C-alpha positions in Angstrom: 2.3 19.0 -38.2 2.1 21.0 -35.0 3.7 18.1 -33.2 6.6 18.0 -35.7 7.2 21.7 -35.4 7.2 21.6 -31.7 9.6 18.5 -31.5 11.8 20.4 -34.0 11.8 23.7 -31.8 12.4 21.8 -28.5 15.4 20.3 -30.3 16.9 23.5 -31.6 16.0 25.0 -28.2 17.7 22.5 -26.3 21.0 22.8 -28.4 20.8 26.6 -27.9 20.2 26.1 -24.0 23.2 23.7 -23.9 25.6 26.5 -25.3 24.1 29.0 -23.2 24.0 28.9 -19.3 20.4 29.2 -17.8 20.6 32.8 -16.1 18.7 34.7 -13.5 16.3 37.2 -15.3 13.9 38.3 -12.9 14.3 39.2 -9.2 10.8 38.8 -7.3 10.9 41.1 -4.3 8.3 40.1 -1.6 10.0 42.3 1.3 7.2 44.8 1.6 4.1 43.4 3.0 1.1 43.0 0.8 3.3 43.8 -2.3 5.1 42.0 -5.1 7.9 43.6 -7.1 9.4 42.1 -10.1 12.6 43.6 -11.7 14.5 42.6 -14.7 18.4 41.7 -14.5 20.6 41.9 -17.4 20.6 38.2 -17.9 20.3 36.7 -21.5 17.5 34.5 -22.7 18.4 30.7 -22.7 16.2 30.4 -26.1 15.1 32.2 -29.2 11.3 32.4 -29.2 8.6 34.8 -29.9 4.9 34.6 -28.8 1.9 36.5 -27.5 1.9 38.4 -24.5 -1.4 37.8 -23.9 -0.4 34.6 -22.7 2.8 35.7 -21.4 5.5 34.2 -19.3 5.1 31.7 -16.3 7.2 31.5 -12.8 7.0 27.8 -12.3 6.5 26.4 -8.7 6.1 30.0 -7.4 3.2 29.2 -4.7 3.7 27.2 -2.0 0.2 26.4 -1.3 -3.1 26.4 -2.7 -4.8 29.9 -2.5 -8.2 30.7 -0.7 -9.4 32.3 -4.2 -7.8 33.3 -7.4 -4.9 36.0 -7.2 -6.0 39.7 -6.4 -3.4 41.8 -7.6 -3.5 45.4 -8.5 -0.9 47.1 -10.5 0.9 50.1 -8.6 3.4 51.0 -11.4 5.7 49.3 -13.7 7.4 49.1 -17.2 8.4 45.4 -17.1 8.4 43.9 -20.6 10.4 41.8 -22.7 13.7 43.5 -23.7 13.4 43.3 -27.3 9.9 44.9 -27.1 8.5 48.2 -26.0 6.4 48.4 -22.6 2.7 49.1 -22.7 2.9 50.2 -19.0 0.2 47.6 -18.0 1.7 44.3 -16.8 -0.8 42.0 -15.3 -0.5 39.1 -12.9 -2.5 35.7 -13.2 -2.8 32.6 -11.3 -4.8 29.7 -13.0 -7.3 29.2 -10.1 -6.5 28.5 -6.6 -4.3 25.5 -7.3 -2.0 26.3 -9.9 1.4 26.4 -8.7 2.9 29.2 -11.0 2.5 32.8 -11.3 1.9 34.4 -14.8 2.9 37.6 -16.0 1.0 38.9 -19.1 0.0 41.9 -21.2 3.3 43.8 -21.1 4.4 45.0 -24.5 2.5 47.1 -27.1 4.2 44.9 -29.7 2.4 42.3 -31.8 4.7 39.6 -30.2 6.9 39.1 -27.2 10.4 38.3 -28.4 13.4 36.6 -26.8 16.7 36.0 -28.5 19.3 33.6 -27.0 22.1 35.4 -25.2 20.5 38.9 -25.4 18.9 40.5 -22.4 15.6 38.8 -21.9 13.6 41.5 -19.8 13.9 45.2 -18.8 12.2 47.4 -16.4 10.3 46.5 -13.4 6.7 46.5 -11.7 5.1 46.5 -8.6 1.6 45.1 -7.5 -0.3 45.5 -4.1 -1.8 42.0 -3.1 -4.5 40.7 -0.8 -2.9 39.7 2.6 -3.8 35.9 1.8 -2.1 36.1 -1.4 1.1 37.7 0.0 1.2 35.1 2.7 0.9 32.2 0.2 3.7 33.8 -1.8 6.1 33.8 1.3 5.6 30.1 1.7 8.8 28.3 0.5 11.1 31.1 1.6 13.8 32.4 -0.5 13.9 30.3 -3.7 14.9 30.1 -7.5 12.6 28.5 -10.3 12.4 28.2 -14.1 10.6 30.9 -16.3 8.7 29.5 -19.1 7.4 31.3 -22.2 4.8 31.1 -23.7 2.8 29.9 -20.8 0.2 31.1 -18.4 -1.0 27.9 -16.4 1.1 24.6 -15.5 -0.8 22.8 -18.2 0.9 24.9 -21.0 4.5 23.7 -20.1 4.4 21.1 -22.7 4.4 23.5 -25.4 6.6 26.3 -23.7 10.3 26.7 -23.1 12.5 27.5 -20.3 14.1 31.0 -21.1 15.8 31.5 -17.7 15.3 31.6 -13.9 13.7 33.9 -11.4 14.9 34.4 -7.7 12.5 35.4 -4.7 13.5 37.8 -1.9 11.7 37.6 1.2 11.5 39.6 4.3 14.5 38.7 6.7 13.1 36.9 9.9 14.0 39.8 12.1 12.0 42.0 10.0 9.0 39.7 9.6 8.9 39.8 13.3 9.1 43.4 13.8 6.3 43.5 11.0 4.2 41.3 13.2 4.9 43.4 16.3 3.9 46.4 14.3 0.6 44.8 13.4 -0.2 43.5 17.0 0.4 47.2 18.4 -2.0 48.5 15.8 -4.6 46.0 16.8 -4.0 46.7 20.6 -4.4 50.5 19.9 -7.9 50.0 18.1 -9.2 48.3 21.1 
């Protein structure tokens, strides 16, 4: 029965997606060293779907390489949530081990479900997390890029049962700024010696 429901849901969503352009829903800012900020745009969802925020949404193909360890991210502040739901003020980041290519955001609403409606703004707010240097460097691989946002999914193996609700865009430091950051780090190391 689940297979029939999933196939029907996919057909309904595919029809809705063809009528609605896939929009940029989230901007992922990596321009501050060892920090990630995810900010909602006013873009509308490409699908109507509800699910648990304990699984959340998945930024596909986010990581450019395998990690040395699981993701180490600490929330600095934020109210990022699905637009149709209230924020619980505690969005979390997750990576399914060291080889999963995507980034998961979960635990962001205080409502029983996280809801998206085709054509209606998908997300609201923003959130900032501090990162280990290795995780941050791994996020920079691949440069500025776009990718799909899948819901309900927390790892790549969930994508068969999830739907694309929109796209994300990654902003990285400009090459000049990255060079200056490297020089500042080198100067700090020299001062310690």
